[in-house]
Steps between C-alpha positions, in 0.01 A plus 500: 500500500172314555196584290293585805756755623514659157122527487483657845771758420341594168154522659639731768653729236171515302289562810721786619502653151117492484467646851744777408309574179170518688651728763425259785860481620783748537765504234791430739332199658409356161855545370642329808272196453578480127877527561484226763315272261754569225782429744346162584484410130866609443616308805330179384653537153850524654563855385721730711265777607622837603426636838141633511485828679149601592353758729269378772158665489325640800154417374309173559672330209833490686773255389856422605785526245609164359868437435622207294701233689794535261513872567479438874795261475703753302420776749591273791838416346559866421420607855728228635789621286437856604483395865842334493659749264819643655445847628868601481696570187846359434661834584311522829603145595866578427484819705343324799758219484779758499348671803503178706846404365377177335609388154286313251724192530457493877122522460494221238714275723268561794192411291668184366592385852144559618361295211745214566415503869127481424551211259720312748239551771222363277697204367604289796710196414307190591696199620402136535666189633737350246755223504854527366697247300655353813154448645377333182800268502440416866132424439587272211695263727360553850134595455370151596719500812389853586132409470554195721684701766252789501206262524657307785619804699241757394424614857867532594575705188229764554744727682749468215229587244405811695864609535558448127201718413608766750851510355367604159709243312323457165509120500220258579544301819516158331749630245718639779499163680604330174782754475610404854520132399692580181745728681560236768576235236738732312675591826532133594679399179717814491612476863551123478721538194705780653539319832607179328761683292654732758484279811699186433500190722711182512197296397292596192182371668555724803571791270175445304293448815643814654421691181140369506461601864630852432277514192193410707597768749535756219160400356336538842657843550389610152143383559489671840631828358240498221224403743573788738588751229137624458486565873811717477354691206171550686681642804697741282178603330332550838780734608462704180122526550550603862731784394261640235163432664466818715563728203274296272213533748556877520489520120186285491331725756583807291356342184189384687454853633472629142184293450655244264358150463661231718657319202646834382691518828697187416548602135647831614740326740604255228566773243719702736791246508608644836431192713689199360434294812124502441498512121441127452216491752326805351546359151324181607199701617480692171543179299223323691261786420603595145614165363294239683190712558481458878334765711733703719402330827578152358832623361598651835412179686707291256807722538457522879497120517837463325695809604801435727432815704247473782477880521408532135250217544332694783481813284339311210252323728409835650437649156277204411299537821468876448376460143261215590348687794469827310741682729715801425811371323674837529455504877624142535813562290577820691480309828724223363745759366535661842543162668755377245702820517507485880615137489763591242639776723511272804685231305753752374551629855550144621751438221698810603511377860622159382779666304615665822506163675686334213756783495580430866540129420728583207714728716538231764564195280677639194691797645569454871539119493758496215701775673505300823586185306798661326623654826493152653688361199763772537554410866531131413739587217732684741500194724594282203208262539270319261128422498410140420830448326433790261720806505360834609592658166296239309200552726523879456523462121196268485301729727593815304446374144231232549304502827436874541406561129265196506333626819449845346351351183271281710385801699424695182294210365315473829418872503374482142272211593345651814448853369155576349488546127385822337 
């Protein structure tokens, strides 16, 4: 406590006492002033004052009651406890649970699941590009060659870079090219060795040269398969996005209608785990915002640039334009939801019509044609003839146990490929 404050408080006490003694001030007003001055001295000395309860006077010497900060804090904590104090007793809780046919264990399990769901929604696993041991080994031997090739053919490889990013393969482009070179070399030596061992020739030189030629062919095939593999993955991913996109947009429109922030829309979709086709794309958006600190518009543009689905790209670009122009995001998503659902229904209707066409083809080729073929074979068999020097019985056996099963398997594979996923 400073000396000046002590002097002022003491002077105030003395002045009020003299005024009270002379009858120039009311007793209540004087007591209030003296108590306030004493409180100031106790507060400066670090003492714990009790709550000062005073009555306000209606005369000119009117003063407000002063309450110590420590007492205010205690009262605030007390009121808070009283506010959140359960209003039901244990017996009442048990009776109400019995009335709704819910046990305590069921209630505890429900609360635990809710807590886990909230934690999983808040903690999104962040992923970055990382190389595996095979990639490290490939870079160790082929990194100089990779740098030379990418520098020389940088323009020609731009399409490959974009496809690799769209596929979602967590490998850097230069590392993946080094892996192509390493795989081609391994395939060359393995195929050359196997060809030289299993395909003998009268001359050892011819045998080795033939093995080298087959090895080069195997290396080329391996490199081509690895080069086009990201494209295959991107197409599969595009099909999965196409199947989930209409329902994701409907969900996004519902969340936007609740007044949530735009980034909360994508967090809600990500936490639902109901749309595996779009999970990676949504996770990228959340990572760009939460991990890298980008604003939502920049994150949406980055994902729209690399996504394999043109439809999803259009949706993201539309969201960016709506946010930038200050438009109604709820209205935009509702319009996109209606359009996507209509497109989804039309595609399903088209798929059903195609199934009808394919069923007619199947009936003609794999049911009617084999019956006609076997009737013809039976007629030829009765005449005792042969076809191309092969007996009718052999042809019937090959057709029954090889040709017809292979055609049916091929048709099943074809139907699986042309039918829409989801």
